[in-house]
All heavy atoms as TSV, in Angstrom:
chain	resi	resn	atom	element	x	y	z
A	1	MET	N	N	0.843	-1.181	0.000
A	1	MET	CA	C	-0.001	-0.001	-0.001
A	1	MET	C	C	0.890	1.246	0.002
A	1	MET	O	O	1.908	1.282	0.662
A	1	MET	CB	C	-0.898	0.026	1.226
A	1	MET	CG	C	-1.912	-1.085	1.253
A	1	MET	SD	S	-2.785	-1.109	2.798
A	1	MET	CE	C	-4.269	-0.291	2.358
A	2	THR	N	N	0.415	2.230	-0.676
A	2	THR	CA	C	1.175	3.466	-0.744
A	2	THR	C	C	0.825	4.358	0.441
A	2	THR	O	O	-0.169	4.144	1.141
A	2	THR	CB	C	0.879	4.217	-2.050
A	2	THR	OG1	O	-0.488	4.618	-2.026
A	2	THR	CG2	C	1.154	3.346	-3.259
A	3	THR	N	N	1.622	5.374	0.632
A	3	THR	CA	C	1.384	6.318	1.721
A	3	THR	C	C	0.057	7.047	1.523
A	3	THR	O	O	-0.689	7.267	2.476
A	3	THR	CB	C	2.540	7.339	1.798
A	3	THR	OG1	O	3.750	6.614	1.938
A	3	THR	CG2	C	2.368	8.270	2.964
A	4	ALA	N	N	-0.265	7.393	0.291
A	4	ALA	CA	C	-1.532	8.086	-0.002
A	4	ALA	C	C	-2.726	7.215	0.356
A	4	ALA	O	O	-3.719	7.697	0.904
A	4	ALA	CB	C	-1.575	8.483	-1.475
A	5	THR	N	N	-2.632	5.928	0.071
A	5	THR	CA	C	-3.719	5.007	0.398
A	5	THR	C	C	-3.884	4.888	1.908
A	5	THR	O	O	-5.005	4.893	2.420
A	5	THR	CB	C	-3.451	3.612	-0.206
A	5	THR	OG1	O	-3.238	3.757	-1.604
A	5	THR	CG2	C	-4.608	2.679	0.040
A	6	LEU	N	N	-2.783	4.799	2.622
A	6	LEU	CA	C	-2.849	4.703	4.088
A	6	LEU	C	C	-3.446	5.971	4.688
A	6	LEU	O	O	-4.251	5.913	5.624
A	6	LEU	CB	C	-1.462	4.427	4.663
A	6	LEU	CG	C	-0.889	3.044	4.378
A	6	LEU	CD1	C	0.546	2.951	4.884
A	6	LEU	CD2	C	-1.746	1.968	5.012
A	7	LEU	N	N	-3.048	7.120	4.159
A	7	LEU	CA	C	-3.606	8.377	4.662
A	7	LEU	C	C	-5.091	8.483	4.363
A	7	LEU	O	O	-5.867	8.962	5.194
A	7	LEU	CB	C	-2.854	9.568	4.052
A	7	LEU	CG	C	-1.433	9.779	4.560
A	7	LEU	CD1	C	-0.769	10.922	3.796
A	7	LEU	CD2	C	-1.434	10.063	6.044
A	8	ALA	N	N	-5.509	8.019	3.188
A	8	ALA	CA	C	-6.925	8.045	2.838
A	8	ALA	C	C	-7.724	7.119	3.763
A	8	ALA	O	O	-8.816	7.476	4.209
A	8	ALA	CB	C	-7.118	7.645	1.382
A	9	ASP	N	N	-7.179	5.937	4.051
A	9	ASP	CA	C	-7.841	5.021	4.975
A	9	ASP	C	C	-7.963	5.643	6.364
A	9	ASP	O	O	-9.007	5.550	7.012
A	9	ASP	CB	C	-7.072	3.706	5.072
A	9	ASP	CG	C	-7.366	2.759	3.925
A	9	ASP	OD1	O	-8.324	3.034	3.163
A	9	ASP	OD2	O	-6.638	1.746	3.799
A	10	GLU	N	N	-6.901	6.271	6.819
A	10	GLU	CA	C	-6.922	6.881	8.145
A	10	GLU	C	C	-7.946	8.005	8.203
A	10	GLU	O	O	-8.699	8.118	9.168
A	10	GLU	CB	C	-5.528	7.431	8.476
A	10	GLU	CG	C	-5.444	7.982	9.880
A	10	GLU	CD	C	-4.053	8.471	10.229
A	10	GLU	OE1	O	-3.091	8.142	9.512
A	10	GLU	OE2	O	-3.936	9.195	11.230
A	11	ARG	N	N	-8.004	8.828	7.154
A	11	ARG	CA	C	-8.996	9.901	7.096
A	11	ARG	C	C	-10.411	9.342	7.103
A	11	ARG	O	O	-11.300	9.877	7.769
A	11	ARG	CB	C	-8.778	10.750	5.837
A	11	ARG	CG	C	-8.333	12.150	6.173
A	11	ARG	CD	C	-8.180	13.037	4.954
A	11	ARG	NE	N	-6.848	12.828	4.383
A	11	ARG	CZ	C	-6.596	12.386	3.171
A	11	ARG	NH1	N	-7.581	12.117	2.344
A	11	ARG	NH2	N	-5.367	12.204	2.745
A	12	TYR	N	N	-10.614	8.255	6.372
A	12	TYR	CA	C	-11.937	7.621	6.333
A	12	TYR	C	C	-12.375	7.189	7.730
A	12	TYR	O	O	-13.498	7.467	8.158
A	12	TYR	CB	C	-11.916	6.415	5.377
A	12	TYR	CG	C	-13.158	5.562	5.473
A	12	TYR	CD1	C	-14.341	5.969	4.885
A	12	TYR	CD2	C	-13.140	4.353	6.184
A	12	TYR	CE1	C	-15.485	5.187	4.982
A	12	TYR	CE2	C	-14.278	3.583	6.286
A	12	TYR	CZ	C	-15.438	4.000	5.676
A	12	TYR	OH	O	-16.573	3.239	5.787
A	13	TRP	N	N	-11.502	6.491	8.448
A	13	TRP	CA	C	-11.864	6.004	9.782
A	13	TRP	C	C	-12.027	7.153	10.774
A	13	TRP	O	O	-12.896	7.095	11.651
A	13	TRP	CB	C	-10.824	4.992	10.279
A	13	TRP	CG	C	-10.889	3.712	9.506
A	13	TRP	CD1	C	-9.952	3.221	8.650
A	13	TRP	CD2	C	-11.967	2.771	9.484
A	13	TRP	NE1	N	-10.373	2.038	8.103
A	13	TRP	CE2	C	-11.608	1.732	8.593
A	13	TRP	CE3	C	-13.196	2.701	10.117
A	13	TRP	CZ2	C	-12.430	0.649	8.336
A	13	TRP	CZ3	C	-14.016	1.603	9.856
A	13	TRP	CH2	C	-13.636	0.596	8.984
A	14	GLN	N	N	-11.231	8.198	10.636
A	14	GLN	CA	C	-11.383	9.354	11.525
A	14	GLN	C	C	-12.719	10.050	11.282
A	14	GLN	O	O	-13.401	10.444	12.231
A	14	GLN	CB	C	-10.228	10.324	11.335
A	14	GLN	CG	C	-8.937	9.851	11.939
A	14	GLN	CD	C	-7.782	10.810	11.700
A	14	GLN	OE1	O	-7.897	11.744	10.921
A	14	GLN	NE2	N	-6.677	10.569	12.381
A	15	ASN	N	N	-13.101	10.183	10.019
A	15	ASN	CA	C	-14.391	10.804	9.699
A	15	ASN	C	C	-15.543	9.947	10.197
A	15	ASN	O	O	-16.547	10.469	10.691
A	15	ASN	CB	C	-14.514	11.047	8.198
A	15	ASN	CG	C	-13.600	12.150	7.715
A	15	ASN	OD1	O	-13.153	12.985	8.489
A	15	ASN	ND2	N	-13.308	12.142	6.422
A	16	LEU	N	N	-15.404	8.642	10.071
A	16	LEU	CA	C	-16.437	7.732	10.551
A	16	LEU	C	C	-16.586	7.835	12.071
A	16	LEU	O	O	-17.703	7.901	12.592
A	16	LEU	CB	C	-16.078	6.296	10.140
A	16	LEU	CG	C	-17.179	5.252	10.199
A	16	LEU	CD1	C	-18.307	5.616	9.250
A	16	LEU	CD2	C	-16.616	3.896	9.851
A	17	ALA	N	N	-15.471	7.883	12.778
A	17	ALA	CA	C	-15.509	8.009	14.232
A	17	ALA	C	C	-16.096	9.352	14.650
A	17	ALA	O	O	-16.879	9.428	15.604
A	17	ALA	CB	C	-14.107	7.843	14.810
A	18	ALA	N	N	-15.742	10.407	13.940
A	18	ALA	CA	C	-16.271	11.736	14.267
A	18	ALA	C	C	-17.781	11.782	14.064
A	18	ALA	O	O	-18.510	12.371	14.872
A	18	ALA	CB	C	-15.584	12.785	13.407
A	19	ALA	N	N	-18.274	11.156	13.005
A	19	ALA	CA	C	-19.713	11.118	12.754
A	19	ALA	C	C	-20.436	10.361	13.866
A	19	ALA	O	O	-21.508	10.778	14.312
A	19	ALA	CB	C	-19.993	10.481	11.400
A	20	GLN	N	N	-19.859	9.272	14.308
A	20	GLN	CA	C	-20.476	8.501	15.394
A	20	GLN	C	C	-20.499	9.312	16.681
A	20	GLN	O	O	-21.490	9.297	17.405
A	20	GLN	CB	C	-19.721	7.191	15.611
A	20	GLN	CG	C	-20.346	6.331	16.693
A	20	GLN	CD	C	-19.622	5.012	16.887
A	20	GLN	OE1	O	-18.676	4.710	16.173
A	20	GLN	NE2	N	-20.075	4.230	17.837
A	21	MET	N	N	-19.448	10.042	16.959
A	21	MET	CA	C	-19.404	10.872	18.164
A	21	MET	C	C	-20.467	11.966	18.099
A	21	MET	O	O	-21.116	12.276	19.105
A	21	MET	CB	C	-18.013	11.473	18.340
A	21	MET	CG	C	-16.976	10.439	18.740
A	21	MET	SD	S	-15.272	11.025	18.699
A	21	MET	CE	C	-15.311	12.403	19.784
A	22	ARG	N	N	-20.676	12.558	16.916
A	22	ARG	CA	C	-21.713	13.583	16.769
A	22	ARG	C	C	-23.096	12.998	17.007
A	22	ARG	O	O	-23.933	13.612	17.677
A	22	ARG	CB	C	-21.651	14.212	15.377
A	22	ARG	CG	C	-20.559	15.244	15.229
A	22	ARG	CD	C	-20.708	16.038	13.935
A	22	ARG	NE	N	-20.587	15.205	12.748
A	22	ARG	CZ	C	-19.445	14.917	12.151
A	22	ARG	NH1	N	-18.313	15.387	12.625
A	22	ARG	NH2	N	-19.431	14.154	11.070
A	23	ARG	N	N	-23.355	11.790	16.476
A	23	ARG	CA	C	-24.658	11.147	16.695
A	23	ARG	C	C	-24.899	10.876	18.174
A	23	ARG	O	O	-25.997	11.096	18.690
A	23	ARG	CB	C	-24.740	9.843	15.909
A	23	ARG	CG	C	-25.047	10.020	14.435
A	23	ARG	CD	C	-25.403	8.702	13.766
A	23	ARG	NE	N	-24.374	7.681	13.919
A	23	ARG	CZ	C	-23.348	7.522	13.096
A	23	ARG	NH1	N	-23.203	8.332	12.074
A	23	ARG	NH2	N	-22.463	6.564	13.284
A	24	GLU	N	N	-23.878	10.378	18.868
A	24	GLU	CA	C	-24.027	10.096	20.291
A	24	GLU	C	C	-24.248	11.381	21.082
A	24	GLU	O	O	-25.057	11.407	22.013
A	24	GLU	CB	C	-22.790	9.360	20.802
A	24	GLU	CG	C	-22.690	7.937	20.291
A	24	GLU	CD	C	-21.372	7.272	20.671
A	24	GLU	OE1	O	-20.545	7.917	21.348
A	24	GLU	OE2	O	-21.175	6.115	20.280
A	25	HIS	N	N	-23.563	12.450	20.698
A	25	HIS	CA	C	-23.739	13.733	21.381
A	25	HIS	C	C	-25.161	14.248	21.178
A	25	HIS	O	O	-25.788	14.751	22.118
A	25	HIS	CB	C	-22.713	14.753	20.866
A	25	HIS	CG	C	-22.882	16.099	21.471
A	25	HIS	ND1	N	-22.529	16.376	22.769
A	25	HIS	CD2	C	-23.372	17.252	20.957
A	25	HIS	CE1	C	-22.809	17.641	23.033
A	25	HIS	NE2	N	-23.315	18.193	21.937
A	26	MET	N	N	-25.684	14.136	19.961
A	26	MET	CA	C	-27.042	14.589	19.681
A	26	MET	C	C	-28.059	13.785	20.471
A	26	MET	O	O	-29.042	14.329	20.974
A	26	MET	CB	C	-27.343	14.519	18.182
A	26	MET	CG	C	-26.621	15.551	17.360
A	26	MET	SD	S	-27.018	17.247	17.826
A	26	MET	CE	C	-28.723	17.306	17.343
A	27	ALA	N	N	-27.841	12.490	20.603
A	27	ALA	CA	C	-28.764	11.644	21.363
A	27	ALA	C	C	-28.779	12.060	22.830
A	27	ALA	O	O	-29.844	12.161	23.444
A	27	ALA	CB	C	-28.378	10.179	21.226
A	28	LYS	N	N	-27.615	12.358	23.385
A	28	LYS	CA	C	-27.545	12.798	24.778
A	28	LYS	C	C	-28.181	14.168	24.949
A	28	LYS	O	O	-28.864	14.431	25.931
A	28	LYS	CB	C	-26.090	12.837	25.248
A	28	LYS	CG	C	-25.483	11.473	25.435
A	28	LYS	CD	C	-24.036	11.560	25.860
A	28	LYS	CE	C	-23.405	10.184	25.976
A	28	LYS	NZ	N	-21.981	10.269	26.335
A	29	ALA	N	N	-27.985	15.050	23.972
A	29	ALA	CA	C	-28.578	16.388	24.036
A	29	ALA	C	C	-30.104	16.294	23.976
A	29	ALA	O	O	-30.799	17.019	24.706
A	29	ALA	CB	C	-28.047	17.250	22.898
A	30	GLU	N	N	-30.637	15.430	23.126
A	30	GLU	CA	C	-32.080	15.259	23.026
A	30	GLU	C	C	-32.652	14.679	24.316
A	30	GLU	O	O	-33.736	15.071	24.748
A	30	GLU	CB	C	-32.436	14.354	21.844
A	30	GLU	CG	C	-32.260	15.022	20.514
A	30	GLU	CD	C	-33.228	16.164	20.298
A	30	GLU	OE1	O	-34.392	16.079	20.759
A	30	GLU	OE2	O	-32.817	17.151	19.671
A	31	LEU	N	N	-31.938	13.758	24.932
A	31	LEU	CA	C	-32.393	13.175	26.194
A	31	LEU	C	C	-32.445	14.246	27.284
A	31	LEU	O	O	-33.425	14.349	28.025
A	31	LEU	CB	C	-31.449	12.038	26.610
A	31	LEU	CG	C	-31.838	11.244	27.839
A	31	LEU	CD1	C	-33.175	10.549	27.643
A	31	LEU	CD2	C	-30.761	10.214	28.147
A	32	LEU	N	N	-31.414	15.064	27.361
A	32	LEU	CA	C	-31.390	16.147	28.344
A	32	LEU	C	C	-32.513	17.142	28.072
A	32	LEU	O	O	-33.187	17.602	29.004
A	32	LEU	CB	C	-30.029	16.856	28.320
A	32	LEU	CG	C	-29.889	18.036	29.267
A	32	LEU	CD1	C	-30.045	17.604	30.716
A	32	LEU	CD2	C	-28.554	18.719	29.048
A	33	ASN	N	N	-32.734	17.484	26.821
A	33	ASN	CA	C	-33.793	18.411	26.455
A	33	ASN	C	C	-35.161	17.882	26.885
A	33	ASN	O	O	-35.978	18.629	27.431
A	33	ASN	CB	C	-33.766	18.665	24.946
A	33	ASN	CG	C	-34.727	19.748	24.536
A	33	ASN	OD1	O	-34.980	20.674	25.276
A	33	ASN	ND2	N	-35.273	19.608	23.348
A	34	GLY	N	N	-35.402	16.617	26.668
A	34	GLY	CA	C	-36.670	16.023	27.076
A	34	GLY	C	C	-36.851	16.026	28.578
A	34	GLY	O	O	-37.943	16.311	29.086
A	35	ARG	N	N	-35.799	15.727	29.295
A	35	ARG	CA	C	-35.883	15.724	30.759
A	35	ARG	C	C	-36.144	17.121	31.306
A	35	ARG	O	O	-36.940	17.308	32.236
A	35	ARG	CB	C	-34.595	15.158	31.357
A	35	ARG	CG	C	-34.480	13.662	31.150
A	35	ARG	CD	C	-33.178	13.123	31.673
A	35	ARG	NE	N	-33.143	11.680	31.502
A	35	ARG	CZ	C	-32.071	10.948	31.674
A	35	ARG	NH1	N	-30.924	11.509	32.025
A	35	ARG	NH2	N	-32.117	9.647	31.505
A	36	LEU	N	N	-35.489	18.125	30.740
A	36	LEU	CA	C	-35.719	19.498	31.188
A	36	LEU	C	C	-37.129	19.966	30.853
A	36	LEU	O	O	-37.747	20.710	31.628
A	36	LEU	CB	C	-34.677	20.436	30.573
A	36	LEU	CG	C	-33.255	20.253	31.095
A	36	LEU	CD1	C	-32.287	21.158	30.337
A	36	LEU	CD2	C	-33.175	20.518	32.582
A	37	ALA	N	N	-37.657	19.534	29.719
A	37	ALA	CA	C	-39.034	19.887	29.358
A	37	ALA	C	C	-40.024	19.274	30.349
A	37	ALA	O	O	-40.979	19.933	30.771
A	37	ALA	CB	C	-39.337	19.421	27.940
A	38	MET	N	N	-39.790	18.021	30.740
A	38	MET	CA	C	-40.663	17.386	31.729
A	38	MET	C	C	-40.576	18.093	33.070
A	38	MET	O	O	-41.590	18.304	33.743
A	38	MET	CB	C	-40.304	15.905	31.888
A	38	MET	CG	C	-40.703	15.056	30.707
A	38	MET	SD	S	-40.411	13.298	30.973
A	38	MET	CE	C	-38.680	13.200	30.565
A	39	LEU	N	N	-39.375	18.494	33.464
A	39	LEU	CA	C	-39.192	19.217	34.718
A	39	LEU	C	C	-39.926	20.551	34.685
A	39	LEU	O	O	-40.577	20.947	35.655
A	39	LEU	CB	C	-37.705	19.433	34.980
A	39	LEU	CG	C	-37.325	20.103	36.286
A	39	LEU	CD1	C	-37.769	19.262	37.470
A	39	LEU	CD2	C	-35.835	20.327	36.330
A	40	GLY	N	N	-39.851	21.258	33.568
A	40	GLY	CA	C	-40.563	22.527	33.422
A	40	GLY	C	C	-42.062	22.344	33.495
A	40	GLY	O	O	-42.774	23.156	34.091
A	41	PHE	N	N	-42.564	21.277	32.899
A	41	PHE	CA	C	-43.999	21.009	32.939
A	41	PHE	C	C	-44.453	20.714	34.364
A	41	PHE	O	O	-45.495	21.208	34.811
A	41	PHE	CB	C	-44.344	19.848	32.014
A	41	PHE	CG	C	-45.814	19.606	31.884
A	41	PHE	CD1	C	-46.606	20.474	31.163
A	41	PHE	CD2	C	-46.399	18.509	32.500
A	41	PHE	CE1	C	-47.969	20.261	31.049
A	41	PHE	CE2	C	-47.755	18.282	32.391
A	41	PHE	CZ	C	-48.547	19.161	31.657
A	42	ILE	N	N	-43.682	19.939	35.100
A	42	ILE	CA	C	-44.023	19.640	36.502
A	42	ILE	C	C	-43.977	20.930	37.336
A	42	ILE	O	O	-44.824	21.150	38.210
A	42	ILE	CB	C	-43.067	18.573	37.084
A	42	ILE	CG1	C	-43.248	17.245	36.343
A	42	ILE	CG2	C	-43.247	18.396	38.577
A	42	ILE	CD1	C	-44.643	16.661	36.441
A	43	ALA	N	N	-43.004	21.799	37.073
A	43	ALA	CA	C	-42.928	23.081	37.780
A	43	ALA	C	C	-44.163	23.928	37.487
A	43	ALA	O	O	-44.707	24.600	38.379
A	43	ALA	CB	C	-41.657	23.825	37.382
A	44	LEU	N	N	-44.621	23.910	36.239
A	44	LEU	CA	C	-45.833	24.641	35.870
A	44	LEU	C	C	-47.037	24.098	36.620
A	44	LEU	O	O	-47.836	24.870	37.165
A	44	LEU	CB	C	-46.068	24.544	34.363
A	44	LEU	CG	C	-47.383	25.129	33.860
A	44	LEU	CD1	C	-47.396	26.637	34.040
A	44	LEU	CD2	C	-47.605	24.752	32.424
A	45	LEU	N	N	-47.179	22.775	36.674
A	45	LEU	CA	C	-48.294	22.181	37.411
A	45	LEU	C	C	-48.229	22.520	38.894
A	45	LEU	O	O	-49.242	22.809	39.522
A	45	LEU	CB	C	-48.304	20.665	37.222
A	45	LEU	CG	C	-48.655	20.155	35.825
A	45	LEU	CD1	C	-48.561	18.635	35.792
A	45	LEU	CD2	C	-50.031	20.612	35.406
A	46	GLY	N	N	-47.023	22.491	39.453
A	46	GLY	CA	C	-46.863	22.845	40.868
A	46	GLY	C	C	-47.228	24.292	41.134
A	46	GLY	O	O	-47.882	24.614	42.137
A	47	THR	N	N	-46.831	25.176	40.253
A	47	THR	CA	C	-47.163	26.593	40.397
A	47	THR	C	C	-48.670	26.810	40.335
A	47	THR	O	O	-49.235	27.558	41.141
A	47	THR	CB	C	-46.472	27.418	39.287
A	47	THR	OG1	O	-45.076	27.213	39.373
A	47	THR	CG2	C	-46.781	28.894	39.416
A	48	GLU	N	N	-49.318	26.152	39.402
A	48	GLU	CA	C	-50.769	26.288	39.287
A	48	GLU	C	C	-51.477	25.718	40.516
A	48	GLU	O	O	-52.474	26.258	40.974
A	48	GLU	CB	C	-51.273	25.623	38.014
A	48	GLU	CG	C	-50.904	26.387	36.767
A	48	GLU	CD	C	-51.524	25.817	35.511
A	48	GLU	OE1	O	-52.228	24.790	35.588
A	48	GLU	OE2	O	-51.289	26.404	34.443
A	49	ALA	N	N	-50.952	24.628	41.078
A	49	ALA	CA	C	-51.563	24.036	42.270
A	49	ALA	C	C	-51.393	24.950	43.480
A	49	ALA	O	O	-52.313	25.092	44.292
A	49	ALA	CB	C	-50.951	22.667	42.551
A	50	LEU	N	N	-50.238	25.586	43.618
A	50	LEU	CA	C	-49.995	26.477	44.754
A	50	LEU	C	C	-50.778	27.781	44.657
A	50	LEU	O	O	-51.289	28.287	45.661
A	50	LEU	CB	C	-48.508	26.793	44.869
A	50	LEU	CG	C	-47.603	25.660	45.355
A	50	LEU	CD1	C	-46.142	26.067	45.272
A	50	LEU	CD2	C	-47.955	25.272	46.780
A	51	LEU	N	N	-50.876	28.331	43.468
A	51	LEU	CA	C	-51.536	29.631	43.291
A	51	LEU	C	C	-53.028	29.512	43.002
A	51	LEU	O	O	-53.745	30.516	43.049
A	51	LEU	CB	C	-50.858	30.403	42.156
A	51	LEU	CG	C	-49.383	30.735	42.364
A	51	LEU	CD1	C	-48.831	31.450	41.140
A	51	LEU	CD2	C	-49.193	31.602	43.604
A	52	HIS	N	N	-53.504	28.319	42.691
A	52	HIS	CA	C	-54.909	28.063	42.352
A	52	HIS	C	C	-55.379	28.913	41.179
A	52	HIS	O	O	-56.525	29.357	41.137
A	52	HIS	CB	C	-55.818	28.282	43.567
A	52	HIS	CG	C	-55.457	27.414	44.720
A	52	HIS	ND1	N	-55.645	26.045	44.703
A	52	HIS	CD2	C	-54.897	27.705	45.929
A	52	HIS	CE1	C	-55.225	25.541	45.847
A	52	HIS	NE2	N	-54.762	26.519	46.608
A	53	GLN	N	N	-54.484	29.180	40.256
A	53	GLN	CA	C	-54.837	29.871	39.021
A	53	GLN	C	C	-53.789	29.536	37.964
A	53	GLN	O	O	-52.714	29.063	38.289
A	53	GLN	CB	C	-54.935	31.375	39.236
A	53	GLN	CG	C	-53.684	32.020	39.790
A	53	GLN	CD	C	-53.908	33.494	40.105
A	53	GLN	OE1	O	-54.930	34.044	39.741
A	53	GLN	NE2	N	-52.984	34.107	40.774
A	54	GLY	N	N	-54.116	29.796	36.740
A	54	GLY	CA	C	-53.194	29.490	35.654
A	54	GLY	C	C	-51.984	30.397	35.686
A	54	GLY	O	O	-51.971	31.463	36.296
A	55	LEU	N	N	-50.927	29.977	35.011
A	55	LEU	CA	C	-49.687	30.737	35.009
A	55	LEU	C	C	-49.857	32.109	34.363
A	55	LEU	O	O	-49.362	33.107	34.888
A	55	LEU	CB	C	-48.583	29.957	34.275
A	55	LEU	CG	C	-47.219	30.611	34.251
A	55	LEU	CD1	C	-46.655	30.708	35.659
A	55	LEU	CD2	C	-46.276	29.882	33.344
A	56	LEU	N	N	-50.554	32.177	33.249
A	56	LEU	CA	C	-50.748	33.476	32.585
A	56	LEU	C	C	-51.544	34.440	33.447
A	56	LEU	O	O	-51.258	35.629	33.500
A	56	LEU	CB	C	-51.410	33.278	31.212
A	56	LEU	CG	C	-50.600	32.515	30.186
A	56	LEU	CD1	C	-51.393	32.357	28.896
A	56	LEU	CD2	C	-49.279	33.186	29.916
A	57	THR	N	N	-52.540	33.930	34.148
A	57	THR	CA	C	-53.321	34.774	35.058
A	57	THR	C	C	-52.460	35.229	36.235
A	57	THR	O	O	-52.518	36.391	36.651
A	57	THR	CB	C	-54.549	34.002	35.583
A	57	THR	OG1	O	-55.304	33.535	34.468
A	57	THR	CG2	C	-55.419	34.880	36.442
A	58	ALA	N	N	-51.636	34.355	36.762
A	58	ALA	CA	C	-50.756	34.702	37.881
A	58	ALA	C	C	-49.756	35.777	37.477
A	58	ALA	O	O	-49.386	36.636	38.284
A	58	ALA	CB	C	-50.039	33.463	38.382
A	59	LEU	N	N	-49.322	35.745	36.225
A	59	LEU	CA	C	-48.376	36.759	35.740
A	59	LEU	C	C	-49.070	38.031	35.304
A	59	LEU	O	O	-48.408	39.023	35.005
A	59	LEU	CB	C	-47.556	36.189	34.568
A	59	LEU	CG	C	-46.616	35.033	34.914
A	59	LEU	CD1	C	-45.987	34.479	33.643
A	59	LEU	CD2	C	-45.564	35.480	35.899
A	60	GLY	N	N	-50.401	38.052	35.269
A	60	GLY	CA	C	-51.157	39.237	34.889
A	60	GLY	C	C	-51.223	39.448	33.382
A	60	GLY	O	O	-51.528	40.545	32.930
A	61	ILE	N	N	-50.942	38.403	32.612
A	61	ILE	CA	C	-50.950	38.520	31.153
A	61	ILE	C	C	-52.361	38.274	30.612
A	61	ILE	O	O	-52.791	38.904	29.656
A	61	ILE	CB	C	-49.947	37.526	30.521
A	61	ILE	CG1	C	-48.534	37.904	30.975
A	61	ILE	CG2	C	-50.063	37.513	29.015
A	61	ILE	CD1	C	-47.488	36.917	30.570
A	62	CYS	N	N	-53.078	37.399	31.232
A	62	CYS	CA	C	-54.403	36.996	30.759
A	62	CYS	C	C	-55.375	37.060	31.921
A	62	CYS	O	O	-55.018	36.844	33.070
A	62	CYS	CB	C	-54.318	35.562	30.201
A	62	CYS	SG	S	-55.849	34.965	29.549
A	63	LEU	N	N	-56.627	37.382	31.625
A	63	LEU	CA	C	-57.636	37.451	32.699
A	63	LEU	C	C	-58.376	36.177	32.812
A	63	LEU	O	O	-58.836	35.424	32.305
A	63	LEU	CB	C	-58.588	38.620	32.453
A	63	LEU	CG	C	-57.894	39.983	32.468
A	63	LEU	CD1	C	-58.907	41.046	32.117
A	63	LEU	CD2	C	-57.299	40.267	33.828
């Protein structure tokens, strides 16, 4: 094998590994995003239960 072929193979595997790392990072980011959304929803429900009114009404945005 020539040096050019070896370098091309190495670049191929590096690009493949980088793509896999990006996919794994995106999966973790989506998981975190979903968990934070659920936490925000629970906080909204808790706020409504404590104030006995909707969030928009409590903020004075809606009557």
